N, C-alpha and C positions, 0 to 999 in steps of 0.2 A: 504493500500500500504506500510505500515511501514515494514512488514516482507519482502517484495520484495526488498526494498531498502537495508535492512540489508544484504539480501542474495547477492545482487550485490556487496556490499562493501567487503564482505568476499571473494568472488570469485576473485575480483581484487587484494586485499591484498595478498591472498594466491598465486595467479598467479605471482605477482611481486616478492614475496619471492622465489618462485620456480625458476624464471629466474635468480635471483641474486645468488642463491645457486646451480644452475644447474651444473656448472663446478666443484663444490667442493663436490658433492655427487657422490660416486663411482657408476659405472654402475651396479654392482651386487646389491647394495642397492636400486637403483631406480627400478630395475626389481623386487626385493622382495616386495617393497612397492606397486607397480602396481599389482603384483600377489595377495598380501593381499587384496587390494581393489576389485580385481576380485572375490576372494573367498567370501568376505563379501557380494558383490553385488548378487552373486548366492544365498547365504543364505537368504538375504533380499527379493529377488525375490520369492523364494519358500514360505517364510512366507506370502507375499502378495497374492500369488496365492491361498493359502489355505483358503483365505477368501471367495472364490467363493461358491455360493449356488447351482449353476447349471453349472457344468464343460463344458457342450455343448455350453454355451454362449461364454466363452472365445475362445473355439475352432473355432466356426463359425465366431466370430468377427475377429480372426487372419487370417483365410483363406480369407474371403471377404475383410478385410482391406488390406491384402497383395496384393490382386489383384488390388484394387483401388490405392494403393500406387505405384505399378508398372505402372499402367495406367497413373497416374498423374506424374510419374517420380520424386517422392519426394527425393529419394536418390541423383539423378543427380542434382536436384535443390539445395540441401544443399551443394553438392560438388561445384556447380557453384558459390554459395554465398561465400564459403570459398576461392575459387580461386580468385574471384573478390577482396575480402578483402586483400588477399595476394599480388595481383598485385598493389592494391592501396597504401598499406602501406609498402610493402617490395619488390619493383620492381627489386632490384638488385639480389635477390636470384635465384638460378637455379631450375631445375625441382625437384631434390631431396628435397630441402628445401620447395618447393611448396607442395609436397605431405605430408611432415611433418606438414606443417601449416594446410592443409586440415584435416589431421587425428586428430590433436589436437583440431581444432575447432569442428569437427563432434563428436568426442568422448566426449569431455567435455559438449557440448550442449545437447547431448542425455542423458548423465548420469545426468546432473543437471535438465533437464526439463521433461524427460519421467517418472521419478519415481512418484508413487502415492502420496508421501509426497508433491510434488510440486502442484499437483492438489488439494488434500484435504486441504493443508495448505492455498492455495490461495482462495479456496472457503470459508473456515472458516474466513479468513481475510476479505473477501468481505461481507459475510452474517452478521457476528456479531462482527467484529473487533478483533477477537482472532487470534493473529499472533504468538503464542508460537510454533506451529508446524513448521512454516517457520524459526523461529530463530534456532530451533534445526537443521533443514535442512541446514541453513546457516553455522553453525559450521562444519558440515560434509563436505559441499561443499568447505569450505575454506581449509581444510586439503587435500581434493581431488585435488583442484586446484594447491596447492603447489606441490603435487606429479606429477600431469599431466604436469605442466609447466616445471618442471625440466627435463623431458624427451621428451615432445612433443612440447615445445617451445611456442612462442608468440600467436599462434592460440588459446590457452586456454583462454587468456585474452578476446578475442572477443566473446567468449561464454557468457560473461556477458551481451552482448546486447540481446542474445537469452533469457536469464533469465529474463531480464527486460521486454521485449515485451511479452513473453509467460505468465509469472506469473502475470504481470500487467494486461494483457487482461482478464485472468480468474477472477482476483479479481474484476475488474470493472464490469464484466458481472454477477458475482455470485449473486449480489443483486436481479437480475431479475429471479433467479432460485429457490428462497426460496420455492415456492409452487410447484415446479416440481420435484426436486431431492429427491429420497427416499433412505433409507439405502441399499436396494437391488441394486439399480442402482450404488451406490458408491462401493459396494462390488465387483460387476462384473467389473467395470472400474479398481478397484484396482488390481483384479486378472490378467487382461490383462496387466496392467503396470508391474506387477511382472514378467510375462513371457518375456516381452520386455527387462526388466532389465537383466534377465538371458542371453538373446541373446547378449546384449551389453557386458556382462562379458566374454562370450565364444569367441566373435569375436574380440572386441577391447582391452580388458584388458588381458585376458589369451592367446589370439591369437591362439586358438585351431582350429577354422574353420571360414572362412569368411561368414558373414551373413549380408544381406542388411537390417539391423535393421530398418532404417528410413522408409522403405516401409510399415512397420506394424503400423505406427502412426495412420492411420485412425481407427484402431481397438479400440483405446481409446474412440472414439465417438460412434462407433457402439455398443459396449458392453452395456452401459447404455440405449441406445435406444432400443436394443433388449430386455433387461430386462423389460423396461417399456411397450413395446408392448405385450410381453407374459403375463405380469401381467394384462394388460388391457383386453385381450381376455380370461383371466381366466385359462391359462395353468399352471402358477406358483401358 
C-alpha cells in the first residue's frame, strides 16, 4: 500500500498547488498544459495498446464492456458521486460551478485510475511489495493534478479518494491473484487501458469529441478474462 499512499499524497499536493496558482496562471498557459497532457496521454495510450497479442480481444472487450457500462449507468453514477460531493462541500456554488466540479472530479479520477500503470503498479505492490511503478505514476499524477486543479478546480482534489479506494483495493486483492494472472492477461488488460486513455484524451483533455469514457471501464475486467478463456480452450 506504500505506493498508493504516495500517489494520494502527490495528487493532493499537486491539486492544492494548482488551486493556489490557478489565478496566477494565464488561460493560454493552462490550455497549453492541458493540451500537452492530452497529446502525451494519446501517445501513452497507443504505446499500451501495442502490447496486445490479439487485437480482437480489446475490440470485443470494449464493445461488450461499453454495453455493460451503459446498462449499469457507470457514467451517470460517477456524475452523481461528483454532484453529491459538490453539494456536500461547496453548496453555495451555482450550476456552472457544479458542472466544473463534476468535470474535474471525473477527468482526474479516470486519468489517475484507468491507466495500466495504476493496475500493474498496484498488482506489483500487492504481489511482491515492489511499488516503484506506483511512485513513478505518483510523480506524473502530481504534475497532472496541478494542471487539472488550476483549470478544473477543487473537484480534482476529491479524485484522491478514487485513487485510494481503487488502487488500494487492487493491491489488497493482488495477493490472491498470484497463481491466476498471466503475462497474456496483463497485456490485453493493458491494451484496453490504453484505448480508454486515448478516449479520455480526445474527450476530456483535447475536447475534440464527447465520449462516455467511464462506460468502457468494465472492459478492463473483460479483457483478461477473455484472454484466459481463449487460452484455456486452446484458441490462443
